[in-house]
N, C-alpha and C positions, 0 to 999 in steps of 0.2 A: 504493500498499499504505499500512499504517498506519505502517510503521517506516520510519525514514530511513535506516536504514543497508542494507535490505534491496533488491537489485538487480531485485526483481520488481514486476509491475504488477499488480493487482487492480482488474478492472473489468467492468461489464456487457457480457455478449457481443453481438455486432452481427452483421447477417445476412452479413455479408463475410467472418467466421470459419466458417460453418458447415460447410464442406468441411475444414476443418482440425479441428473438432471431432468430426465424424464419424469422421476418421481416428482419432483419439483413443479414441472409442466402439469402432469395430472392434477396435483392439488390445485394448482392456479385455475384450472378448467373447472373443477368442482366448486371452487369458490365464486367464480363468474357465474356458474349456473344457478348456485343458492341466491344471488345477489340479481338475477335477472339481466345481466350483461352478456350481448352477443359479440363480445371482442373476439373470442376464441369459439372453435365449434369443435365436434366430435374429429373433423379430419385435419385441423389446422391450430396449433402447428402439430406436425407430426414427428415422430421420432427420426424419420430420414431427414425431415429440415434440420434436427438438430445435428444429426451426423455431417450434414453438409456444411453446418456451420464451423464444426471444428475443422474438417478438413480443409475449408476456406481460410482458417485462421482468424474467423471472426467472432467466435464464440469466447466469452469471458465468464469468470466465475468468481464470486467471493467465497473464500473457505475462513471457517472458524474452527479452531482447534482440528485442523486437517479434515474437515466435514465439508463439502458443498452447501451453500446456504441460500446462493442466489446465483442466478444465472442470465445473460443477455447478450444479444449481438451488438457488438462496436463495428459499425461498418462505416467506410470511407468510398463505397462504389456507387453511391448515388441510388437514388430511387425513382424509377421511371413514373410512376403514377404523379410524382410533384412535378412534372412538365406540364400537368393540367393547369397549374397555378402559377407558371414561372413568371409572369410581371407582377405577381403580389410578394415574391421573396424580395428581400433587401439587396440581394445581388446574385450573380451566376457564378461566384467561386466555389471551390470544393468545400463540403460539408460533412460532417459527421453525424449520423443518423445512429440511434437504439432502438433495436425491434426485440421481441419477444422476451420481454423484461419479466422475470417472476421469482419470487421469494417463497422460502420453505417454509409452511405454517407455523412452525416452532419459532420463527425470527419475525413474524409480522409485526407491526406497529413498534417496530425498534429503530427505524430509519433506514433500514438496509437498502430499499428502494433508491432512496435519494442519496446514500453513500455510493451505490453504482453508477448512478449517473454524475456525481461528481468525479468519480474515478475515470468515467468515460472521457469526461472533460480533460483530464491530465494527459490520457492518451492523445487525444487531439491537439493539445497545446504542445506537446513534443514533436506532432508533425508539423506544426505551423499552419494548422487550419483553426479558424475561429469563428466559423458559423457550425449552428448545432440545430438539427430539425427534428422535429418527432411528429407522430399523429398517433389519435386515437379515436375509437368510437365516442358518440356523444352520452351513451349510457355507462361508460368507464369511467365512475366517479372517482374511483380511488387513483387513477392515472392523472384526469384532470385537476385534482388536488395536488397530485407530486407537479405536475407541470407549472401550475400557478405557483406553487414555493420557491420554483428556480426561476421564476422571472422570464418565462418565456412570452412570446407576443404572438397572437394568432393572427394567422395570415390567409386562411380560406379553406374550404372545402377540397377534399380529394377522395377518389372512387377505385375501391380495390375490386375483387371478384364479387361476382352478383350484385354489381353497381351500389356495393356498401359504402355510405356515404362517413367519411371520418373527418375530424377536426384535425387541422395542420399548424404547428407552431416552429417560432424560430426564436433564436438567441444568438447575440454575439459574444463570444468568448473573450475576455480580458487578458492578454497575456500577462504573465507574472512580472512585476516590476523588481529590479535589483539595484541594490545600492552601488554607488558609485565612488563612495568615499569623502562626499561632501555631505554633512549633515542636512537631511530633509531633502536631497535631491537622488532621484532615481533616474533609470533606464528600462523602456521596455519597447519590444516590437509593436510598431504602428499597424493597425488594421484598416481596412476600407472604412468601418464606420469613423475614423479619426479624420477622414478627409476635411470635415466640417470645421473641427477646432484647429485643424493645419492651416486650412485656407483662411480663416478669420484671424489668425497670427499673424500669417505673412501680410494679408491686406491692410491690418491696422498699422504694420512697421513697414509699409512698401517703400516709402523714401527713404528710410535708413537701409533696408537689405538691398533695395536695386542697385546700391554704389558698386558692390562686386558680385552680384549673384544674376547674371544675365537672363536668369530665367523668369525671374519676378513679374516682368511686363506680360509675358505670356500667360501668367497664370490669372484668370479673370473669373472664375467661377470655383463654387466646390466640385462641379462636375470636370474641370479640367484636373483638380488635384485627385479625384477618383480614377481619371484616366491615367494618371500617374501611378497610383499604387495597385491598380487591377493586375496587370501583366506581371507586377513582382510577387503579388499575392497567389499569383494562380500559377506559378514556378512550383515544382516540388522543392520541400524545404530545403533538403541536401544540396540542391543547385540554386537555391534563390541568393539573391542579393539584399539581404533584407535592410529595410529602412526601420529606425530608432526613434523615438520620441523620448525627448529630456524632459522631465517633469519636476515639479516642487510641489509636493503633495499631488494634487490631480491637475494642476496647471502647467500648462506647456510651456516649456522655455526654449525649445528650439528642436532641431532634426540633426541626427548623426547617421551615418550609414556607409554601405558599401556599393561600388560599381565598378564596371569594367572589369570583372574577374576573369581571370583566365586559370582555370583549373588544371589544365595540362602542364602547366609551367608553375603552380602551386603559388599564383600571384593575385593581388587585388589593390583595390585603391578606396581610401576613405575619403569622405567629405563630409561638412558639417556646418549649420550655421546656429545662431544663438541671438536670441532677442534682446534689446538694448539693455533694459532692466535687469537682467541678469549675467550681464559682463563683469568681469574682474574678481568672479569668486572661485576660478578655478574648475568650473563645471565641465567645458568642454575638455580641458586635459584630460581630467579624470574619466569623462566618456570615454575618449579615444583611448585611454590605455584599457580601459575595459573592453572595448572592441578588439584592440590588439592581443589581447589575452585570448578571447573568445575565437578569433580566426587563428591564431597559432594553433591553440589546443583542440579546438572543435571542428574547424575545416583543414587543418594540416598544410595552412599556407605557410611559405618559406619568405615571401616578400610583400610588404605593406608600402605602398606609395601614397605620397600627400602633395597635392600641387596648389600652390597660394599664389595669388597676384603679388608682384614685388612690393607695392607699394600698401598692401593691406599687412600691417605690422602685428595686428593681434594674432591674424590667422598663422602668420610665419611663426610666432613665439610657442605654438603649440609642438608640431613636430621637433623643435630646437628642444623645449622641456622634457620631452619624451626619449631624446638620445636618437633623433633619426640624423642620417647623413644628407646634408645639401651636395647632391649629385651635379647640379648644373642649373643653368636658365634657360627655358624654352622662350626665344626671341618672339614677341609680339604673339604670345600663344593663345589669346583670348581676347575676343572682341566685347568690350563693355559698352553698357547701354547708352553712355556718354559718347558714344561713336568712335572711341579712341580704342586702339590696341594697346593691351597689357601686356609685359613679361612676364612669365610665370616660373618661379621657383620649383624645382622637382626635389622632394625629400624622400628618402627610404630609410625603411626598416626590416633588417633580415630577422630572422626567429631566432639564431644564435645571439643577436645583438640585444634581444629585448631583456628587460631588466623588471620584473614584476615589481 
């Protein structure tokens, strides 16, 4: 499990769990019959569904004292019926879906189903997928209460076999925030839902930021920021050049992230910007140090590059503080919004040079 004080184990289901899982599924079906719910019937789910879940690697269990007490499907394969309301989802990015969630009779009313859902969220975060979608029948009061407790938003009706209507829901998972060494300031990956706050931060500080950031004038709406974030988040996490939000509590301070990565040569580039109110506090220096450590250890990067306009002295100070080597100057390497070309200093840091 994700929580060290939790006695339960959350793991992928194994073939040897099948008999116990099927017992839990039959208990869940019996409960639905007693409650008058038509969520499941005598034919669904079948034991073959469970076996296929396990073969696909999508079946998960919670174990307590080595005994399976909950089962569900944690899938990122998509759900075809969700295309029926494709315009009602917040976006068309990859998503997590949980199906066939069932809890053993002796563990009911102990928060086990909610625990399963929260653990599924952790699986999704590790994959860099921040959309979570579920559906349930109108008469499944238990699941509806669970969905409500987890802050899902209703998106519309979908229809399964026999034209059976179900309510469909969605939520955005917030990536975990990590400290950067400056009290009160953290860093986390940006999601599609962050497009609004990023655009607002840039728009309110447009005159300041446009001096050194040529992209600012082309960013004219939230949709423009969404268009920037979408292809990043649509890329599988292990191949993604992630963008990170720098925050003070929950207020955005700036952005930092990777671009122009070259996996075959184990190299990448880091860029960053910070709002005026937060400068001079060491925020970017510490954030870039965090990103360097992440790139070297999580992505096996060997070389990190930072490019700074020669006249942007605060920006140049960042790689200098972190031990980057100034390799040279690219003459007239960038056209500023002023219409002037600026020379660009090229800094690099190798994995063997990095001092944590």
